[in-house]
N, C-alpha and C positions, 0 to 999 in steps of 0.2 A: 225255708226250702233248702238252703245250703247246708245247714246243720243235719237235716234229715238225709240228704244225699251223701254227705261225708260219712255219716254213720253206717249208711248202707254199703257204700263202696269201699270205705277204708277203715271201718271200725276196728280192724286187727292191727292197724298201724298208727292211728291217730285218736285223739280225744277232741271232739268237736264241741264248741260252745258258740252260741249265738247271742250277739249284743248289738245295741244301737245307740245312736246319740239321743234319739227320742223314741224308744221302743214303744210299740203298741201294747196295750193291756191284753189283747187277745189276738189270735191268728184269724185272719179273714176266712170265712166259710168258702170263698171262691179259691183261695190258696189251698185249703184242705182238700177241696174237690179236685183241683188240678193235680195235687200230689197223689191223691187216691187213684187217679186214672194211670199213674205209673207204678202202682202198688207199692208206694213209699209213703205210708201215712205219716203225718206231722204229729209228733207226740204232743201231749197237752202242755208241753213247755212253751213258755213264751220268752222272747228276748229280754235280757237284762240290760241295764245302763252299762255302757262300756266302762264307765268309771267305777263300777262294782267289782271289776276284775284287777289283779295285779298283773298288768301286761308284761312284766319282766319274767313271768313264769311261762310265757308263750314262745315257742320257736318261730311261730309263723302267725301273722295276722292278715286276714283278707279284708280290705276295705271296699264295700259296695255302695258307699254313700253318694258317689258322684262328686265328692269334694276331695281336694287334696288335703290329707291329714297326716300329721306326725303323731305317732304314739310313743311317748317316752318310755324307754326301757324295753319296747317290744323287739322281738327278733325280726325276721325277715317280714317285710311288708309288701303284699301284692295288691294292686289296684285293679278291680274288676268293674267294668262298665255294665250295669244291668239296670233297665228301666224298672222303677218302683211301680208295681201294678195296683197299689193301694187306691181305691176309688174308681177303678177301671172295670171293664167287663171281663168275663171269663177268659176271652181270647188273650188278653194282656197278661193275665196270670199264667196262662199256658206258655206264652212266649217267654216270660221271665223264668218259668220253671225249666223250659227247654234250654235256655241259655245257661242257667245256673247248673243244670245237670251236666252239660258239656264241660264247663269250666272245672267243676268238681272232679269229674272223671279223669280229666287230663291232669289235674293237680295230684290226685291219688297215684296215677300211673308214674308221673314224674318223681314223686316221692319214693315209690317202690324201687325205682332204678337209680336213685341218687346214691352217690358214694356215701358209705357210712350208715346206710340203711340198716335199722334193726327194728323188729317188731316191738310193739308195746310189751313191756314186761308182764303186765297183768293179763295179756292175751296170748303169750308165747306158746302156751300149750294148745291153743286151738288151731284147727286147720283152716286157712283162709277160705272164704266163700268163693265159688267160681261164678262168673257172670257171662 
């Protein structure tokens, strides 16, 4: 969900990747449904193991595990408290979606107004989408 919102709200300024400590092999149909309700479909991508990434290449890592973690070599670390809806009813997926949407939207806005902001080089020619 976070990756999809990040791509939607901030695709012109960031590259979002999803990873987990024990990522699921597939995205829940209830998560897909909850995101479709926001017209933000989840791509067929699934999270990868966090250890499969070179975290030193990231300026920012968002931890939503609910555990305090240290990522060696990672840039700034944000801790977001979001209930994991896996195994829950659609209402829990909607609640997680709404919380993640708010957090991602605020993050993108903060990044846009941060000193030293520059659009992604590969996206610099695009006009940012308005929401």
